[in-house]
C-alpha positions as CSV (number, residue, x, y, z in Angstrom):
1,V,121.6,80.5,74.5
2,V,119.8,78.8,77.4
3,T,116.1,78.3,77.0
4,C,113.7,77.4,79.9
5,T,111.8,74.2,79.2
6,N,108.4,75.4,80.8
7,S,108.3,78.9,79.3
8,N,110.5,79.0,76.3
9,Q,112.3,82.2,77.6
10,S,115.8,82.4,76.4
11,V,118.8,84.2,77.7
12,T,122.4,84.5,76.2
13,V,125.1,83.5,78.6
14,P,128.9,83.7,78.6
15,G,130.6,80.3,78.3
16,P,132.2,77.9,79.0
17,S,130.0,76.6,81.8
18,I,126.5,77.0,83.1
19,Y,125.0,76.1,86.4
20,V,121.5,74.9,86.1
21,A,119.5,75.6,89.2
22,P,116.7,73.1,90.3
23,A,113.1,74.1,89.9
24,T,112.0,76.9,92.0
25,T,110.2,75.7,95.3
26,N,108.7,78.2,97.7
27,V,107.3,78.0,101.2
28,V,104.4,80.0,102.7
29,T,104.3,82.9,103.0
30,Y,104.6,83.1,99.1
31,N,103.7,86.2,97.2
32,E,104.3,86.5,93.4
33,S,103.8,89.2,90.9
34,F,105.0,90.0,87.4
35,E,107.1,92.9,88.3
36,G,110.3,91.0,87.8
37,I,109.6,90.1,84.1
38,P,112.2,91.9,81.9
39,F,110.2,91.7,78.5
40,N,106.7,91.2,77.3
41,F,105.5,87.5,77.1
42,R,107.9,86.4,79.9
43,L,107.0,84.5,83.1
44,P,108.4,85.4,86.6
45,N,110.9,82.5,86.3
46,C,111.5,79.2,84.6
47,S,109.4,77.3,87.1
48,W,106.2,79.0,86.1
49,N,104.2,77.5,83.3
50,V,101.2,78.4,81.0
51,S,98.8,76.2,79.0
52,N,99.2,78.4,75.9
53,M,101.4,81.3,75.3
54,N,99.1,82.6,72.7
55,A,96.3,82.9,75.2
56,C,98.3,83.7,78.4
57,Q,100.4,86.8,77.8
58,T,102.4,89.2,80.1
59,Y,103.3,92.8,79.6
60,T,106.0,95.2,81.0
61,S,103.9,98.4,80.5
62,S,100.4,99.7,79.9
63,Q,99.2,98.8,76.5
64,A,96.3,99.7,74.2
65,N,92.9,98.0,74.3
66,N,92.1,99.0,77.9
67,R,94.9,97.0,79.6
68,S,96.8,98.3,82.6
69,A,98.5,97.1,85.6
70,R,96.5,97.3,88.9
71,T,99.9,98.2,90.8
72,G,103.3,98.6,89.3
73,N,104.0,98.4,85.6
74,K,103.8,94.7,84.7
75,Y,100.9,92.3,84.5
76,A,99.4,89.2,83.0
77,T,96.4,88.8,80.7
78,F,94.4,86.2,79.0
79,T,93.3,86.9,75.5
80,S,90.1,85.9,73.9
81,T,91.8,85.3,70.4
82,V,92.2,81.5,71.4
83,S,89.1,79.6,72.5
84,G,89.1,77.3,75.4
85,A,90.4,77.0,78.9
86,H,93.8,78.6,79.7
87,Y,95.9,78.3,82.7
88,Y,98.9,80.1,84.6
89,Y,100.7,77.7,86.9
90,S,102.9,79.0,89.8
91,N,106.1,77.6,91.2
92,G,105.9,74.7,93.4
93,I,104.9,75.8,97.0
94,W,105.4,73.4,100.0
95,M,102.1,73.3,102.1
96,D,101.2,71.3,105.2
97,A,98.1,69.5,106.0
98,G,96.0,71.2,108.7
99,V,97.1,74.7,108.0
100,T,94.6,77.1,106.5
101,Y,96.0,79.0,103.6
102,S,94.6,81.9,101.4
103,A,94.9,82.7,97.9
104,S,93.9,85.9,96.1
105,M,94.3,87.8,92.8
106,W,92.7,90.9,91.2
107,Y,91.1,90.9,87.8
108,Q,89.5,93.2,85.3
109,T,88.1,93.0,81.8
110,D,87.8,95.4,79.0
111,L,85.7,98.5,79.5
112,N,83.3,97.4,76.9
113,L,81.9,94.7,79.2
114,G,82.0,91.8,76.9
115,T,80.9,88.5,78.3
116,N,83.2,86.1,76.3
117,F,85.3,85.2,79.4
118,S,83.8,82.8,81.9
119,N,84.6,80.8,85.0
120,L,87.6,82.6,86.3
121,E,89.2,80.3,89.0
122,I,92.1,79.8,91.4
123,S,92.8,76.2,92.1
124,Y,95.7,74.0,93.5
125,G,97.0,70.7,92.4
126,T,100.1,68.5,92.6
127,S,101.3,69.2,89.0
128,Q,101.2,72.0,86.4
129,T,98.3,70.4,84.5
130,P,94.5,70.9,84.8
131,N,94.2,67.2,85.9
132,G,93.1,66.9,89.5
133,L,92.9,70.6,90.4
134,T,91.1,71.6,93.5
135,S,89.1,74.8,93.4
136,I,90.0,77.6,95.8
137,A,87.9,80.4,94.5
138,L,85.6,80.7,91.4
139,Q,83.8,83.5,89.7
140,A,81.3,81.4,87.9
141,G,79.6,82.4,84.7
142,S,80.5,85.5,82.8
143,V,83.5,87.4,84.0
144,V,82.8,91.1,83.6
145,S,84.3,93.9,85.8
146,P,85.5,97.3,84.2
147,I,87.4,98.0,87.5
148,Y,89.8,95.8,89.3
149,K,88.0,93.2,91.5
150,S,89.3,90.7,94.0
151,L,89.0,87.0,93.7
152,S,90.1,85.1,96.9
153,N,89.3,82.4,99.6
154,T,90.9,80.3,102.2
155,F,91.7,76.5,101.8
156,T,93.4,73.5,103.3
157,V,95.4,70.7,101.6
158,P,94.7,67.1,102.3
159,T,98.3,65.9,102.8
160,S,101.6,67.9,103.2
161,G,103.6,68.2,100.0
162,L,104.4,70.3,97.0
163,Y,101.5,72.1,95.3
164,F,101.0,74.5,92.4
165,I,98.6,77.3,92.1
166,A,96.7,77.6,88.9
167,V,94.7,80.5,87.7
168,D,92.4,79.7,84.7
169,V,89.6,81.0,82.6
170,S,87.6,79.9,79.6
171,S,87.3,82.3,76.7
172,T,85.9,82.6,73.3
173,P,86.4,85.3,70.7
174,G,84.2,88.3,71.4
175,S,84.0,92.0,72.3
176,A,86.2,91.6,75.5
177,Q,89.7,91.1,74.1
178,F,91.5,90.7,77.3
179,L,91.0,89.7,81.0
């Protein structure tokens, strides 16, 4: 059984030898979705990471509690059962200084319009940690939208290099169970 370090995803492989690929690095244009995940609670590949698997969850089909994919059948959620700030981190993406990039995502909360999710943000940084993140787009305050809504903006990086995109939100237990 081979287990990814970042995501704890496991796969059984036939022996006797295993080739371990380096961390996935992408270049712009970079588009990522969750359509490639084979099972619930998986990430697109081993180079992705999350801050807390109990708060950052993925699904392969529509579920109860007002959750559904905007397009396709698979999607990611934040749950409100674990209080605090929670993060999804992308693969590394090579970006060049002086180039204007754009980042965007779609989000939706439960239909009951709970206000226990706040400060939904897209950021970039040089590691898969919250330290030193630079904001790209922010939905400040309560995050409430019973229909899918876009969060997007353009940005530049200060120096050429490898960057990670982070999507984060703060949550507390409340009437909105999922974002």
